[in-house]
C-alpha positions as CSV (number, residue, x, y, z in Angstrom):
1,M,-99.0,87.9,19.6
2,R,-100.4,91.1,21.3
3,L,-102.0,89.1,23.9
4,R,-98.7,87.3,24.9
5,F,-97.0,90.6,25.4
6,A,-100.1,91.9,27.3
7,L,-99.8,89.2,29.7
8,V,-95.9,89.9,30.1
9,A,-96.7,93.6,30.8
10,G,-99.7,92.5,33.1
11,W,-97.6,90.1,35.1
12,A,-94.8,92.9,35.2
13,A,-97.5,95.3,36.5
14,L,-98.4,92.9,39.3
15,I,-94.8,92.5,40.4
16,F,-94.4,96.2,40.5
17,I,-97.6,96.9,42.4
18,G,-96.7,94.3,45.0
19,S,-93.1,95.7,45.5
20,S,-94.7,99.1,45.9
21,F,-96.4,98.2,49.4
22,P,-94.4,99.6,52.4
23,N,-95.3,96.6,54.3
24,P,-95.9,93.8,51.9
25,P,-98.6,91.2,52.8
26,G,-97.5,88.3,54.8
27,A,-94.5,90.4,56.1
28,S,-94.5,88.4,59.4
29,G,-93.4,85.3,57.3
30,G,-89.8,83.6,57.2
31,E,-87.1,84.6,54.9
32,W,-87.5,81.4,53.0
33,Q,-91.1,82.5,52.1
34,Y,-89.7,85.7,50.5
35,D,-87.2,83.9,48.5
36,L,-89.6,81.3,47.2
37,A,-92.0,84.3,46.3
38,H,-89.3,85.9,44.2
39,M,-88.6,82.6,42.5
40,V,-92.3,82.0,41.6
41,E,-92.9,85.6,40.4
42,Y,-89.9,85.7,38.3
43,G,-90.3,82.0,37.0
44,V,-93.8,83.0,35.9
45,L,-92.4,86.3,34.2
46,G,-89.4,84.4,32.5
47,A,-91.9,81.6,31.0
48,L,-94.4,84.4,29.9
49,V,-91.4,86.4,28.2
50,L,-90.4,83.2,26.5
51,V,-93.9,82.4,25.1
52,A,-94.1,86.2,23.8
53,L,-90.7,85.9,22.2
54,R,-91.5,82.6,20.6
55,G,-94.8,84.3,19.1
56,Y,-92.6,87.2,17.9
57,R,-89.6,85.3,16.5
58,A,-90.9,81.9,15.6
59,G,-88.0,80.7,13.5
60,A,-85.1,81.6,16.0
61,R,-83.2,79.2,17.8
62,V,-84.9,78.0,21.2
63,M,-81.8,78.6,23.4
64,A,-81.5,82.2,22.0
65,L,-85.0,83.0,22.9
66,A,-84.5,81.2,26.3
67,L,-81.4,83.2,27.1
68,G,-83.2,86.4,26.1
69,A,-86.4,85.7,28.3
70,W,-84.0,84.9,31.1
71,A,-82.2,88.4,30.5
72,I,-85.3,90.2,30.3
73,A,-86.8,88.8,33.4
74,V,-83.5,89.4,35.3
75,F,-83.2,92.9,34.1
76,Y,-86.8,93.6,35.3
77,G,-85.8,92.1,38.6
78,M,-83.0,94.4,39.0
79,S,-85.2,97.5,38.2
80,D,-87.8,96.4,40.6
81,E,-85.1,96.2,43.2
82,F,-84.0,99.7,42.3
83,H,-87.7,100.6,42.6
84,Q,-88.0,99.1,46.0
85,S,-85.0,101.3,47.3
86,F,-87.5,104.4,47.0
87,V,-90.4,102.4,49.0
88,P,-90.6,103.1,52.8
89,N,-89.7,100.2,54.8
90,R,-88.3,98.2,51.8
91,D,-84.7,98.1,50.5
92,A,-82.8,97.1,47.4
93,N,-81.4,93.4,47.9
94,W,-79.2,91.9,45.4
95,M,-79.8,88.3,47.1
96,D,-83.5,89.0,46.0
97,V,-82.1,89.6,42.4
98,G,-80.2,86.2,42.5
99,F,-83.6,84.6,43.5
100,D,-85.2,86.3,40.6
101,A,-82.5,85.0,38.1
102,L,-82.9,81.6,39.7
103,G,-86.6,81.6,39.3
104,A,-86.6,82.9,35.7
105,A,-84.1,80.1,34.7
106,V,-86.3,77.5,36.2
107,G,-89.5,79.0,34.6
108,V,-87.6,79.4,31.0
109,G,-86.2,75.9,31.6
110,V,-89.3,74.1,32.5
111,L,-91.1,75.8,29.5
112,T,-88.3,75.1,27.1
113,G,-88.3,71.5,28.3
114,I,-92.1,71.0,28.0
115,R,-92.6,73.0,24.6
116,G,-89.1,73.0,23.4
117,G,-88.7,69.4,22.0
118,R,-90.3,70.1,18.8
119,A,-88.8,73.5,18.3
120,S,-85.2,72.4,19.5
121,R,-85.0,69.7,16.8
122,R,-85.4,72.4,14.3
123,A,-82.9,74.8,15.8
């Protein structure tokens, strides 16, 4: 179980470090690349949080865990945008939080669909 939470913390740290660069790598790319990057980053975060929560609360309803994982990922996205407001040449953008939320929903939804079949019958 500790490994699952360590993976969440490690991924969150990578997101934090990446958003600490004043001029992020690939800054010359198009806007769609940033949006996709947000979705992938937070899709992975949402899925990792769901796996960690499932290990911690194995008997809980799948949908409650999925909603919790999504909310944690979105709140982290909000905090990361706030963090970026202090980084030179970066700004806080609420559209990015929207893409974070969408990515987290996809990550949690895909994982729930893949692993949730057995668990959702119990719920």
